[in-house]
KOLTI-170501 format. One record per residue (C-alpha): residue number from 1; y, x, z. Coordinates in Angstrom, 1 decimal, always signed. Last residue first. Example, Ala and Ser with C-alpha at 12.3 -4.5 7.8 and 13.67 -1.06 7.14 Angstrom:
<nodes>
2/-1.1/+13.7/+7.1
1/-4.5/+12.3/+7.8
</nodes>
This chain:
<nodes>
229/-50.2/-36.3/+22.0
228/-49.4/-34.6/+25.4
227/-47.6/-36.7/+27.6
226/-44.2/-37.9/+28.5
225/-43.0/-36.7/+24.7
224/-41.2/-33.5/+23.5
223/-41.7/-33.5/+19.6
222/-41.9/-30.7/+16.7
221/-40.2/-30.1/+13.6
220/-40.5/-27.1/+11.1
219/-38.9/-24.4/+9.3
218/-41.1/-21.3/+9.3
217/-39.6/-17.8/+7.9
216/-42.1/-15.3/+7.2
215/-41.9/-11.5/+6.6
214/-38.5/-10.9/+7.0
213/-37.4/-7.3/+6.3
212/-34.6/-6.6/+8.9
211/-35.2/-3.0/+8.6
210/-36.4/-3.1/+12.3
209/-38.9/-5.7/+11.4
208/-38.5/-9.6/+11.0
207/-40.7/-12.5/+11.9
206/-38.8/-15.6/+11.7
205/-38.7/-19.0/+13.6
204/-36.5/-22.3/+12.6
203/-36.9/-25.2/+14.7
202/-36.0/-29.0/+14.4
201/-36.3/-31.2/+17.5
200/-37.6/-34.8/+18.1
199/-37.2/-36.7/+21.2
198/-37.4/-36.1/+25.1
197/-35.0/-33.7/+26.7
196/-32.3/-36.5/+27.3
195/-34.7/-38.8/+29.0
194/-36.3/-35.9/+31.4
193/-38.0/-32.8/+31.0
192/-37.4/-29.3/+29.5
191/-40.5/-27.7/+28.3
190/-41.7/-24.6/+30.4
189/-42.1/-21.0/+29.3
188/-44.7/-18.5/+29.6
187/-44.1/-14.9/+27.9
186/-45.3/-14.8/+24.3
185/-49.1/-13.7/+23.4
184/-49.7/-11.4/+20.2
183/-52.9/-11.1/+18.5
182/-53.8/-8.8/+16.0
181/-56.1/-9.2/+13.0
180/-59.0/-6.4/+12.2
179/-58.8/-4.9/+8.6
178/-56.2/-2.5/+9.8
177/-52.7/-1.2/+9.0
176/-50.5/+0.3/+11.7
175/-48.4/-1.7/+14.4
174/-44.9/-1.4/+15.8
173/-44.3/-4.0/+18.4
172/-43.8/-7.9/+19.3
171/-40.1/-7.7/+20.6
170/-38.9/-11.3/+21.5
169/-35.9/-13.2/+20.7
168/-34.7/-16.5/+21.4
167/-32.0/-19.2/+20.7
166/-32.0/-22.6/+22.3
165/-29.8/-26.1/+22.2
164/-28.3/-26.0/+18.5
163/-26.7/-29.3/+17.9
162/-27.7/-31.2/+14.7
161/-29.5/-33.7/+16.5
160/-31.6/-31.5/+18.4
159/-31.7/-27.8/+17.4
158/-33.9/-24.9/+18.2
157/-33.5/-21.3/+17.2
156/-36.8/-18.6/+17.2
155/-36.5/-15.1/+16.6
154/-40.0/-13.0/+16.6
153/-40.2/-9.1/+16.1
152/-41.7/-6.4/+14.5
151/-40.4/-2.9/+15.3
150/-42.0/-0.8/+12.9
149/-44.5/-2.0/+10.5
148/-47.0/+0.8/+9.3
147/-48.3/+0.9/+6.0
146/-50.4/-1.0/+3.5
145/-51.8/-4.1/+5.5
144/-50.9/-5.7/+9.0
143/-52.6/-8.9/+10.1
142/-51.2/-11.8/+12.5
141/-52.5/-14.2/+15.0
140/-49.5/-15.5/+17.3
139/-50.2/-16.6/+20.8
138/-47.4/-19.1/+22.3
137/-47.4/-19.9/+26.0
136/-47.3/-23.0/+27.9
135/-46.0/-24.7/+31.2
134/-45.5/-28.3/+30.9
133/-42.1/-30.2/+31.9
132/-42.1/-32.6/+28.9
131/-45.4/-32.5/+27.2
130/-45.2/-30.7/+23.9
129/-46.1/-32.1/+20.3
128/-47.2/-30.3/+17.2
127/-46.0/-30.1/+13.5
126/-44.2/-33.3/+12.8
125/-43.9/-33.9/+8.9
124/-45.1/-31.1/+6.7
123/-45.2/-27.3/+7.5
122/-42.9/-25.0/+5.9
121/-43.8/-21.5/+5.5
120/-44.8/-21.5/+2.2
119/-48.2/-20.5/+2.7
118/-48.7/-22.9/+5.5
117/-49.4/-21.3/+8.9
116/-52.6/-22.8/+10.8
115/-51.8/-24.3/+14.2
114/-54.1/-24.2/+16.9
113/-53.6/-26.2/+19.9
112/-55.3/-24.6/+22.6
111/-57.5/-27.0/+24.8
110/-56.6/-28.0/+28.1
109/-56.5/-27.2/+31.9
108/-53.7/-24.5/+31.3
107/-51.4/-24.5/+28.3
106/-51.9/-22.5/+25.0
105/-50.2/-23.1/+21.8
104/-51.5/-21.3/+19.1
103/-49.6/-20.0/+16.0
102/-51.9/-19.1/+12.7
101/-52.1/-16.1/+10.1
100/-48.7/-14.3/+10.0
99/-49.3/-11.9/+7.2
98/-47.4/-8.4/+7.4
97/-47.2/-6.2/+4.3
96/-46.0/-2.8/+5.1
95/-43.9/-1.3/+2.2
94/-44.2/+2.4/+1.0
93/-47.8/+1.7/-0.9
92/-49.8/+4.6/-1.4
91/-53.4/+3.0/-1.1
90/-54.7/+1.6/+2.3
89/-58.4/+2.9/+1.8
88/-58.0/+6.6/+1.7
87/-56.0/+6.6/+5.0
86/-59.0/+4.9/+6.7
85/-57.6/+3.7/+9.8
84/-59.5/+4.6/+12.9
83/-56.3/+4.6/+15.0
82/-53.1/+5.0/+13.4
81/-51.2/+4.9/+16.4
80/-53.4/+7.4/+18.4
79/-53.6/+9.7/+15.1
78/-49.5/+9.7/+14.9
77/-49.4/+10.5/+18.5
76/-51.4/+13.4/+18.1
75/-49.8/+14.9/+15.2
74/-46.6/+14.3/+16.9
73/-47.8/+16.2/+19.9
72/-49.2/+19.1/+17.9
71/-46.4/+19.5/+15.5
70/-47.6/+21.5/+12.7
69/-48.9/+18.4/+10.7
68/-45.3/+17.0/+11.0
67/-44.7/+15.6/+7.4
66/-48.2/+15.4/+6.5
65/-49.6/+12.5/+8.5
64/-46.7/+10.3/+7.3
63/-47.0/+11.4/+3.8
62/-50.5/+10.3/+4.0
61/-49.4/+7.2/+5.7
60/-46.7/+6.6/+2.7
59/-43.2/+7.0/+3.6
58/-40.0/+5.1/+4.2
57/-36.7/+6.5/+3.6
56/-34.0/+6.5/+6.6
55/-34.0/+4.2/+9.1
54/-30.8/+2.2/+8.5
53/-30.6/-0.5/+10.9
52/-29.6/-4.1/+9.5
51/-27.2/-6.1/+11.6
50/-29.2/-8.2/+14.1
49/-28.9/-11.9/+13.9
48/-26.9/-13.3/+16.8
47/-24.5/-15.7/+15.0
46/-27.7/-17.3/+13.3
45/-25.6/-20.7/+12.4
44/-24.4/-19.0/+9.4
43/-28.0/-19.3/+8.0
42/-28.1/-23.2/+7.5
41/-31.6/-23.8/+6.4
40/-33.0/-25.5/+9.5
39/-29.6/-27.5/+10.2
38/-29.8/-29.1/+6.6
37/-32.7/-31.7/+7.2
36/-31.3/-32.3/+10.8
35/-27.8/-33.4/+9.8
34/-25.0/-31.4/+10.6
33/-22.6/-32.5/+13.2
32/-19.0/-31.9/+13.2
31/-18.3/-35.3/+12.3
30/-15.2/-35.7/+9.7
29/-12.4/-38.5/+10.1
28/-9.9/-35.8/+11.0
27/-11.5/-35.6/+14.3
26/-8.4/-35.1/+16.4
25/-7.2/-39.0/+15.9
24/-7.9/-40.0/+19.9
23/-10.7/-41.9/+18.8
22/-12.0/-38.8/+17.0
21/-11.8/-36.8/+20.3
20/-13.2/-39.4/+22.3
19/-16.5/-39.6/+20.3
18/-16.3/-35.9/+20.3
17/-16.6/-35.5/+24.0
16/-19.4/-38.1/+24.3
15/-21.5/-36.3/+22.0
14/-20.9/-32.8/+23.7
13/-22.0/-34.8/+26.9
12/-25.2/-35.7/+25.4
11/-26.2/-32.4/+24.2
10/-25.1/-31.1/+27.6
9/-28.4/-32.6/+28.8
8/-30.6/-30.6/+26.1
7/-28.6/-27.1/+27.0
6/-29.0/-27.9/+31.0
5/-33.1/-28.5/+30.5
4/-33.7/-25.2/+28.6
3/-35.8/-24.9/+25.5
2/-37.7/-21.6/+25.0
1/-39.6/-22.1/+21.6
</nodes>
């Protein structure tokens, strides 16, 4: 979620500046602020979205192994990537399937907060609460089926009262299909603290691959308070 103290505090300064601007007659009578309910669905706010990378035609796993079978180094690399995958069991699908199963919030000295992912990707109500000034890590559990997923990454954008206060991106990696689940732990972060940091936030998280194929979009709200809930 990658919130920054300075970003959150600057939110109040921006409100004051806009108020002064409107009183001077420069606001045109319309507020620039979007409602929290509409912010999470506004794609144009993703000004740092990657352009789609053309990676060439996809191949099934069987075709992947056949393509460079005479190249010893490539064959070994593919076998290492695939591990113990049963090629005959994964079928002939070109498209990988990635299922994000759960999100855990891990903080030293307390039990993990494990959050199941709703099927529609939109948790109802306040999804979780973080303590101000606390250190935490996010851990995702997911499963890959059918084919190799290349360059899976996590992006996250956060707003407070309609103002974007943070945007972050984390490369997760390339994964082969398997029956066991994968886990990925994000770098440690610290929640902002102080009166301006507390309150409700809206956020949008996405899991996309090198083709910019989105496997899950989560729109949710969370709280930062003086203490854990």
